[in-house]
C-alpha positions in Angstrom: -7.0 138.4 23.2 -9.5 141.2 22.4 -8.5 143.4 25.3 -4.8 142.9 25.1 -4.0 146.3 23.5 -6.2 148.4 25.8 -4.3 150.8 28.1 -6.3 149.5 31.1 -4.5 146.2 31.0 -1.7 147.3 33.3 -4.1 148.9 35.8 -6.3 145.8 35.7 -3.3 143.5 36.1 -1.9 145.5 39.0 -5.3 145.6 40.8 -5.8 141.9 40.3 -2.3 141.1 41.7 -2.9 143.3 44.7 -6.2 141.6 45.4 -4.6 138.2 45.0 -1.8 139.1 47.4 -4.2 140.4 50.0 -6.3 137.3 49.7 -3.2 135.1 50.2 -2.1 137.2 53.2 -5.5 137.0 54.7 -5.6 133.2 54.3 -2.2 132.9 56.0 -3.3 135.0 59.0 -6.5 133.1 59.3 -5.3 129.5 58.8 -1.5 129.1 58.8 0.5 131.6 60.8 0.6 130.8 64.5 0.0 133.6 67.0 2.6 132.8 69.7 1.3 135.6 71.9 -2.2 134.4 71.8 -1.2 130.8 72.2 0.9 131.5 75.3 -1.8 133.8 76.7 -4.5 131.1 76.3 -2.2 128.6 78.0 -1.6 130.9 81.0 -5.3 131.7 81.1 -6.2 128.0 81.4 -3.2 127.1 83.6 -1.8 124.6 81.1 1.9 124.1 81.9 2.4 121.7 79.0 1.0 124.1 76.5 3.3 126.8 77.7 6.5 124.7 77.6 5.6 123.6 74.1 7.1 127.0 73.1 10.3 126.6 75.1 13.7 125.7 73.7 15.9 123.3 75.7 15.9 125.7 78.6 13.8 128.6 79.8 14.3 131.3 82.4 11.4 131.2 84.9 10.7 133.6 87.7 7.9 132.7 90.1 7.4 135.6 92.5 11.0 135.9 93.9 12.3 132.5 92.8 14.3 132.7 89.6 16.2 129.9 87.8 17.0 128.4 84.4 15.0 125.2 83.9 15.0 122.4 81.3 11.7 122.1 79.4 10.6 119.2 81.6 11.6 120.9 84.9 9.8 124.1 83.7 6.6 122.1 83.1 6.7 120.8 86.7 7.5 124.2 88.2 4.6 125.8 86.2 2.2 123.0 87.2 3.0 123.5 90.9 2.6 127.3 90.5 -0.8 126.9 88.8 -2.0 124.5 91.5 -1.2 127.2 94.2 -2.3 130.1 92.0 -5.2 128.9 89.9 -5.7 131.3 87.0 -9.1 133.0 86.9 -8.3 135.3 84.0 -5.4 136.6 82.0 -5.2 139.7 79.8 -2.2 140.9 77.7 -2.0 144.6 78.3 1.1 145.4 76.1 3.2 143.6 73.5 6.1 144.8 71.4 9.5 144.2 70.0 12.8 145.2 71.7 15.7 146.9 69.9 17.4 143.5 69.7 14.5 142.0 68.0 13.0 140.0 70.9 9.3 140.0 71.1 7.7 140.5 74.5 4.3 140.8 76.2 3.2 142.1 79.5 -0.1 140.8 81.1 -2.1 140.6 84.2 -3.3 137.3 85.7 -6.0 137.1 88.4 -6.3 134.0 90.4 -9.1 132.1 92.2 -7.1 132.8 95.4 -7.7 136.5 95.0 -4.1 137.4 93.9 -3.0 139.4 90.9 0.2 138.7 89.1 2.0 140.8 86.5 3.2 138.4 83.9 6.1 139.1 81.4 7.2 136.8 78.6 10.0 137.2 76.1 10.1 135.4 72.8 13.4 135.0 70.9 13.4 134.4 67.1 15.8 131.6 66.2 16.5 129.8 62.9 13.9 127.2 64.0 11.2 129.7 64.8 10.0 131.7 67.9 11.1 130.3 71.3 9.9 131.3 74.8 13.0 132.5 76.4 11.7 133.9 79.7 8.5 133.9 81.7 8.0 135.9 84.9 5.2 136.0 87.4 5.4 138.9 89.9 2.8 139.7 92.6 1.1 143.1 92.1 
């Protein structure tokens, strides 16, 4: 190689590697890494119970106003369907998201309904060996 002995080789190689890594990271974000917060937010926004329970493990803690219980995935889907029939989502916005000291991811949002009600929505995501799982979902009247 003609340029093999030039001192710029290391700088050129490092720059090329950095650009390659940035390109790969960008591609993963754009095409391959799911955004669980965005997916759950979209499902809430559209009132799609099945899309929400897709992220549940075997069980999930659900709180609908003042009714709290642990449900199987199938039961949770039915409870959410009933809730969305009575409280048709008009909009949903995530107002805050973060990670707890224990490593659980969480988001807090606001859901407006066609019935004129507003709910504060909380959801908690637990990271397991098989991926992120919706552990708890709460709807509280504001």
